[in-house]
KOLBA-651860 format. One record per residue (C-alpha): x, y negated, z negated; residue in three letters; residue number from 0. Coordinates in nm, 2 decimals. Example, Ala and Ser with C-alpha at 12.3 -4.5 7.8 and 13.67 -1.06 7.14 Angstrom:
// residues 2
<<1.23, 0.45, -0.78>, "ALA", 0>
<<1.37, 0.11, -0.71>, "SER", 1>
This chain:
// residues 268
<<9.79, -10.97, -10.83>, "MET", 0>
<<9.66, -10.65, -10.74>, "ASN", 1>
<<9.79, -10.53, -10.41>, "ARG", 2>
<<9.40, -10.46, -10.30>, "ILE", 3>
<<9.30, -10.83, -10.37>, "ASP", 4>
<<9.62, -10.93, -10.20>, "GLN", 5>
<<9.56, -10.75, -9.89>, "ARG", 6>
<<9.22, -10.86, -9.83>, "PHE", 7>
<<9.31, -11.22, -9.89>, "ALA", 8>
<<9.56, -11.19, -9.63>, "GLU", 9>
<<9.31, -11.02, -9.38>, "LEU", 10>
<<9.04, -11.29, -9.44>, "ARG", 11>
<<9.30, -11.55, -9.36>, "GLU", 12>
<<9.36, -11.39, -9.02>, "ARG", 13>
<<8.99, -11.30, -8.98>, "GLY", 14>
<<9.07, -10.95, -8.97>, "GLU", 15>
<<8.88, -10.62, -9.09>, "THR", 16>
<<9.06, -10.37, -9.28>, "ALA", 17>
<<9.13, -10.02, -9.16>, "LEU", 18>
<<9.15, -9.77, -9.43>, "ILE", 19>
<<9.25, -9.44, -9.34>, "PRO", 20>
<<9.18, -9.12, -9.58>, "PHE", 21>
<<9.41, -8.85, -9.61>, "LEU", 22>
<<9.41, -8.54, -9.81>, "THR", 23>
<<9.75, -8.51, -9.98>, "ILE", 24>
<<9.94, -8.21, -9.93>, "GLY", 25>
<<9.76, -8.08, -9.60>, "ASP", 26>
<<9.99, -7.96, -9.45>, "PRO", 27>
<<10.27, -8.04, -9.68>, "SER", 28>
<<10.37, -8.31, -9.94>, "LEU", 29>
<<10.66, -8.43, -9.72>, "GLU", 30>
<<10.42, -8.45, -9.40>, "ALA", 31>
<<10.18, -8.66, -9.62>, "SER", 32>
<<10.46, -8.91, -9.71>, "VAL", 33>
<<10.54, -8.93, -9.33>, "GLU", 34>
<<10.19, -8.99, -9.24>, "LEU", 35>
<<10.14, -9.27, -9.48>, "ILE", 36>
<<10.45, -9.44, -9.33>, "LEU", 37>
<<10.33, -9.38, -8.98>, "GLU", 38>
<<10.00, -9.51, -9.07>, "MET", 39>
<<10.14, -9.81, -9.19>, "GLU", 40>
<<10.35, -9.87, -8.88>, "ARG", 41>
<<10.02, -9.80, -8.67>, "SER", 42>
<<9.82, -10.07, -8.86>, "GLY", 43>
<<9.65, -9.91, -9.15>, "ALA", 44>
<<9.58, -10.20, -9.42>, "ASP", 45>
<<9.51, -9.97, -9.72>, "LEU", 46>
<<9.51, -9.60, -9.77>, "ILE", 47>
<<9.31, -9.35, -9.96>, "GLU", 48>
<<9.50, -9.05, -10.11>, "LEU", 49>
<<9.27, -8.77, -10.14>, "GLY", 50>
<<9.33, -8.54, -10.43>, "VAL", 51>
<<9.25, -8.17, -10.33>, "PRO", 52>
<<8.96, -8.03, -10.53>, "TYR", 53>
<<8.78, -7.72, -10.53>, "SER", 54>
<<8.41, -7.85, -10.54>, "ASP", 55>
<<8.43, -8.18, -10.35>, "PRO", 56>
<<8.05, -8.27, -10.36>, "LEU", 57>
<<8.07, -8.58, -10.16>, "ALA", 58>
<<8.31, -8.44, -9.87>, "ASP", 59>
<<8.19, -8.24, -9.55>, "GLY", 60>
<<8.34, -7.92, -9.41>, "PRO", 61>
<<8.65, -8.09, -9.25>, "VAL", 62>
<<8.78, -8.25, -9.58>, "ILE", 63>
<<8.66, -7.93, -9.77>, "GLN", 64>
<<8.90, -7.72, -9.53>, "ARG", 65>
<<9.18, -7.96, -9.58>, "SER", 66>
<<9.13, -7.95, -9.97>, "SER", 67>
<<9.13, -7.55, -9.94>, "GLU", 68>
<<9.47, -7.56, -9.74>, "ARG", 69>
<<9.62, -7.80, -10.02>, "ALA", 70>
<<9.50, -7.61, -10.32>, "LEU", 71>
<<9.65, -7.30, -10.18>, "GLN", 72>
<<9.99, -7.47, -10.18>, "ARG", 73>
<<9.89, -7.56, -10.55>, "ARG", 74>
<<9.88, -7.94, -10.48>, "ILE", 75>
<<9.79, -8.14, -10.80>, "SER", 76>
<<9.70, -8.49, -10.89>, "ILE", 77>
<<10.04, -8.52, -11.01>, "PHE", 78>
<<10.19, -8.43, -10.67>, "ASP", 79>
<<9.94, -8.69, -10.52>, "VAL", 80>
<<10.08, -8.97, -10.75>, "ILE", 81>
<<10.44, -8.84, -10.66>, "ASN", 82>
<<10.37, -8.91, -10.29>, "VAL", 83>
<<10.25, -9.23, -10.37>, "ALA", 84>
<<10.57, -9.32, -10.55>, "ASN", 85>
<<10.79, -9.14, -10.27>, "GLU", 86>
<<10.63, -9.36, -10.01>, "ALA", 87>
<<10.67, -9.66, -10.20>, "ARG", 88>
<<11.03, -9.59, -10.25>, "ASN", 89>
<<11.06, -9.55, -9.88>, "ARG", 90>
<<10.93, -9.90, -9.80>, "GLY", 91>
<<10.56, -9.87, -9.82>, "SER", 92>
<<10.37, -10.19, -9.89>, "LYS", 93>
<<10.01, -10.08, -9.84>, "LEU", 94>
<<9.77, -10.07, -10.14>, "PRO", 95>
<<9.71, -9.70, -10.23>, "PHE", 96>
<<9.37, -9.60, -10.37>, "ILE", 97>
<<9.35, -9.26, -10.52>, "LEU", 98>
<<9.01, -9.07, -10.43>, "PHE", 99>
<<8.96, -8.80, -10.69>, "THR", 100>
<<8.67, -8.63, -10.89>, "TYR", 101>
<<8.62, -8.69, -11.25>, "TYR", 102>
<<8.72, -8.35, -11.40>, "ASN", 103>
<<9.09, -8.39, -11.30>, "PRO", 104>
<<9.10, -8.73, -11.46>, "VAL", 105>
<<8.93, -8.59, -11.80>, "LEU", 106>
<<9.17, -8.31, -11.81>, "GLN", 107>
<<9.48, -8.52, -11.78>, "ILE", 108>
<<9.35, -8.79, -12.01>, "GLY", 109>
<<9.22, -9.15, -11.93>, "LEU", 110>
<<9.51, -9.32, -12.08>, "GLU", 111>
<<9.75, -9.10, -11.93>, "ARG", 112>
<<9.63, -9.11, -11.58>, "ILE", 113>
<<9.58, -9.47, -11.54>, "PHE", 114>
<<9.94, -9.54, -11.69>, "LYS", 115>
<<10.07, -9.31, -11.44>, "LEU", 116>
<<9.88, -9.49, -11.17>, "MET", 117>
<<10.03, -9.83, -11.30>, "GLN", 118>
<<10.37, -9.69, -11.30>, "GLU", 119>
<<10.36, -9.55, -10.97>, "ASN", 120>
<<10.18, -9.86, -10.82>, "GLU", 121>
<<9.85, -9.69, -10.72>, "ILE", 122>
<<9.62, -10.01, -10.70>, "SER", 123>
<<9.26, -9.86, -10.72>, "GLY", 124>
<<9.08, -9.53, -10.78>, "VAL", 125>
<<8.73, -9.41, -10.65>, "ILE", 126>
<<8.58, -9.12, -10.85>, "ILE", 127>
<<8.25, -9.04, -10.64>, "PRO", 128>
<<8.09, -8.82, -10.94>, "ASP", 129>
<<8.12, -9.08, -11.21>, "LEU", 130>
<<7.80, -9.27, -11.21>, "PRO", 131>
<<7.76, -9.64, -11.32>, "LEU", 132>
<<7.57, -9.54, -11.63>, "GLU", 133>
<<7.88, -9.34, -11.76>, "GLU", 134>
<<8.17, -9.53, -11.62>, "ASP", 135>
<<8.24, -9.81, -11.90>, "SER", 136>
<<8.51, -9.62, -12.08>, "GLU", 137>
<<8.70, -9.54, -11.80>, "THR", 138>
<<8.63, -9.90, -11.64>, "ARG", 139>
<<8.78, -10.05, -11.95>, "ALA", 140>
<<9.08, -9.83, -11.96>, "ILE", 141>
<<9.14, -9.89, -11.56>, "ALA", 142>
<<9.11, -10.26, -11.63>, "ASP", 143>
<<9.37, -10.26, -11.90>, "SER", 144>
<<9.61, -10.11, -11.65>, "TYR", 145>
<<9.52, -10.34, -11.39>, "GLY", 146>
<<9.37, -10.07, -11.17>, "VAL", 147>
<<9.05, -10.12, -10.98>, "HIS", 148>
<<8.77, -9.87, -11.02>, "LEU", 149>
<<8.59, -9.88, -10.70>, "ILE", 150>
<<8.21, -9.81, -10.69>, "PRO", 151>
<<8.03, -9.61, -10.43>, "LEU", 152>
<<7.69, -9.76, -10.33>, "VAL", 153>
<<7.45, -9.53, -10.14>, "ALA", 154>
<<7.14, -9.61, -9.91>, "PRO", 155>
<<6.93, -9.44, -10.15>, "THR", 156>
<<7.05, -9.65, -10.45>, "SER", 157>
<<6.88, -9.99, -10.34>, "ASN", 158>
<<6.75, -10.07, -10.68>, "GLU", 159>
<<7.09, -10.03, -10.82>, "ARG", 160>
<<7.30, -10.21, -10.58>, "VAL", 161>
<<7.31, -10.54, -10.76>, "LYS", 162>
<<7.40, -10.37, -11.08>, "ARG", 163>
<<7.68, -10.20, -10.90>, "ILE", 164>
<<7.82, -10.47, -10.71>, "ALA", 165>
<<7.81, -10.71, -10.98>, "ALA", 166>
<<8.10, -10.53, -11.20>, "GLY", 167>
<<8.29, -10.42, -10.87>, "ALA", 168>
<<8.68, -10.48, -10.88>, "LYS", 169>
<<8.87, -10.46, -10.55>, "GLY", 170>
<<8.59, -10.37, -10.33>, "PHE", 171>
<<8.24, -10.21, -10.29>, "VAL", 172>
<<8.25, -9.87, -10.11>, "TYR", 173>
<<7.92, -9.88, -9.88>, "CYS", 174>
<<7.82, -9.52, -9.80>, "VAL", 175>
<<7.70, -9.55, -9.44>, "SER", 176>
<<7.51, -9.24, -9.40>, "SER", 177>
<<7.28, -9.01, -9.61>, "LEU", 178>
<<7.47, -8.67, -9.70>, "GLY", 179>
<<7.85, -8.58, -9.71>, "VAL", 180>
<<8.15, -8.71, -9.54>, "THR", 181>
<<8.18, -8.60, -9.17>, "GLY", 182>
<<8.19, -8.71, -8.81>, "VAL", 183>
<<7.87, -8.85, -8.69>, "ARG", 184>
<<7.71, -8.97, -8.35>, "SER", 185>
<<7.45, -9.17, -8.55>, "GLU", 186>
<<7.38, -9.37, -8.86>, "PHE", 187>
<<7.05, -9.39, -9.05>, "PHE", 188>
<<6.83, -9.67, -8.92>, "GLY", 189>
<<6.85, -9.91, -9.23>, "GLY", 190>
<<7.21, -9.93, -9.24>, "VAL", 191>
<<7.24, -10.28, -9.11>, "ASP", 192>
<<7.00, -10.42, -9.38>, "ASP", 193>
<<7.16, -10.20, -9.65>, "PHE", 194>
<<7.50, -10.35, -9.58>, "LEU", 195>
<<7.33, -10.73, -9.58>, "ALA", 196>
<<7.21, -10.63, -9.91>, "THR", 197>
<<7.50, -10.53, -10.06>, "VAL", 198>
<<7.70, -10.83, -9.92>, "ARG", 199>
<<7.44, -11.07, -10.10>, "GLU", 200>
<<7.50, -10.89, -10.44>, "ALA", 201>
<<7.88, -10.85, -10.41>, "ALA", 202>
<<8.14, -11.12, -10.51>, "SER", 203>
<<8.41, -10.87, -10.38>, "VAL", 204>
<<8.49, -10.71, -10.02>, "PRO", 205>
<<8.23, -10.45, -9.89>, "ILE", 206>
<<8.39, -10.15, -9.71>, "VAL", 207>
<<8.20, -9.90, -9.50>, "VAL", 208>
<<8.27, -9.53, -9.51>, "GLY", 209>
<<8.10, -9.18, -9.43>, "PHE", 210>
<<8.10, -9.08, -9.07>, "GLY", 211>
<<8.30, -9.35, -8.89>, "ILE", 212>
<<8.52, -9.16, -8.64>, "SER", 213>
<<8.62, -9.40, -8.34>, "ASN", 214>
<<8.71, -9.73, -8.20>, "ARG", 215>
<<8.34, -9.76, -8.08>, "GLU", 216>
<<8.21, -9.71, -8.42>, "GLN", 217>
<<8.47, -9.93, -8.58>, "VAL", 218>
<<8.35, -10.23, -8.38>, "GLN", 219>
<<7.98, -10.14, -8.45>, "ARG", 220>
<<8.05, -10.23, -8.83>, "PHE", 221>
<<8.33, -10.45, -8.84>, "GLU", 222>
<<8.14, -10.77, -8.82>, "LYS", 223>
<<7.92, -10.64, -9.10>, "LEU", 224>
<<8.20, -10.56, -9.36>, "CYS", 225>
<<8.54, -10.64, -9.48>, "ASP", 226>
<<8.67, -10.30, -9.41>, "GLY", 227>
<<8.62, -9.97, -9.26>, "VAL", 228>
<<8.73, -9.60, -9.40>, "VAL", 229>
<<8.80, -9.34, -9.14>, "VAL", 230>
<<8.84, -9.02, -9.33>, "GLY", 231>
<<8.71, -8.69, -9.15>, "SER", 232>
<<8.83, -8.79, -8.78>, "ALA", 233>
<<9.17, -8.82, -8.92>, "ILE", 234>
<<9.18, -8.51, -9.13>, "VAL", 235>
<<9.06, -8.33, -8.84>, "ARG", 236>
<<9.30, -8.47, -8.61>, "THR", 237>
<<9.56, -8.35, -8.85>, "ILE", 238>
<<9.42, -8.01, -8.87>, "GLU", 239>
<<9.43, -7.98, -8.49>, "GLU", 240>
<<9.79, -8.11, -8.49>, "VAL", 241>
<<9.97, -8.01, -8.77>, "LEU", 242>
<<9.80, -7.70, -8.92>, "HIS", 243>
<<10.04, -7.48, -8.82>, "HIS", 244>
<<10.31, -7.60, -9.04>, "LEU", 245>
<<10.38, -7.34, -9.30>, "LYS", 246>
<<10.67, -7.52, -9.50>, "ASP", 247>
<<10.75, -7.85, -9.65>, "ASP", 248>
<<10.88, -7.99, -9.30>, "SER", 249>
<<10.73, -8.30, -9.11>, "ALA", 250>
<<10.67, -8.26, -8.73>, "HIS", 251>
<<10.76, -8.60, -8.57>, "PRO", 252>
<<10.55, -8.53, -8.27>, "GLU", 253>
<<10.24, -8.45, -8.45>, "GLY", 254>
<<10.27, -8.73, -8.68>, "ILE", 255>
<<10.32, -8.95, -8.39>, "SER", 256>
<<10.01, -8.84, -8.23>, "LYS", 257>
<<9.82, -8.91, -8.57>, "ILE", 258>
<<9.96, -9.26, -8.57>, "GLY", 259>
<<9.84, -9.34, -8.22>, "SER", 260>
<<9.51, -9.24, -8.32>, "PHE", 261>
<<9.51, -9.48, -8.61>, "VAL", 262>
<<9.66, -9.75, -8.36>, "SER", 263>
<<9.36, -9.70, -8.13>, "GLN", 264>
<<9.13, -9.75, -8.44>, "LEU", 265>
<<9.30, -10.06, -8.55>, "LYS", 266>
<<9.34, -10.20, -8.19>, "ARG", 267>
């Protein structure tokens, strides 16, 4: 069974909502990314999105854009991200890993090769925000052949497409809670509850909410409406504040611990 499916089944039995942190891998270093994955797992994370640094991240707000720029200055590639997943797994991580990347790196490497690498390194799913439903059939077929879930994004502006997107979903449906790019927000658009209800009705897999969720109060706001909550920019911003000064490939135990405490607060 795919680790994503297994984890959601376990959480459903316990009546829990999944906490899904997002990391830009390589920011501030590859070693720190491995340590952050392990610390987040100890702190209650249920799945983790592994962000591939990209020069033109159209779905990402300024916080994640800055983290991508820092990682790209270190020449972090999609292969490095996959290697980090492998290293974390070798050090005992049991979490489902989800690669968050744009389509160009996937296309450059080749579909067969990239999904084979994901399978070999136990990456359970992939999110490609610039690959629309109408153009994903080849990618989806190859992902399925390697047992990797291609996770779809559903936006509030795509109501007429929700049923079609949700009908073919594997793993979970990623529901975009806000209009615009990722980033910390104090408010969400007014129709978000109805939007989530529509996705819930159409989907046969768990639904997850992301884009803008940054604190425990917002997690509580959504956890009864969905099966999982993604927290990205708030974590990446905390990493920026705590660990941005690292110039080498070392990990800073005190800083890593602070990130774990933040994740623990969100989960608790």
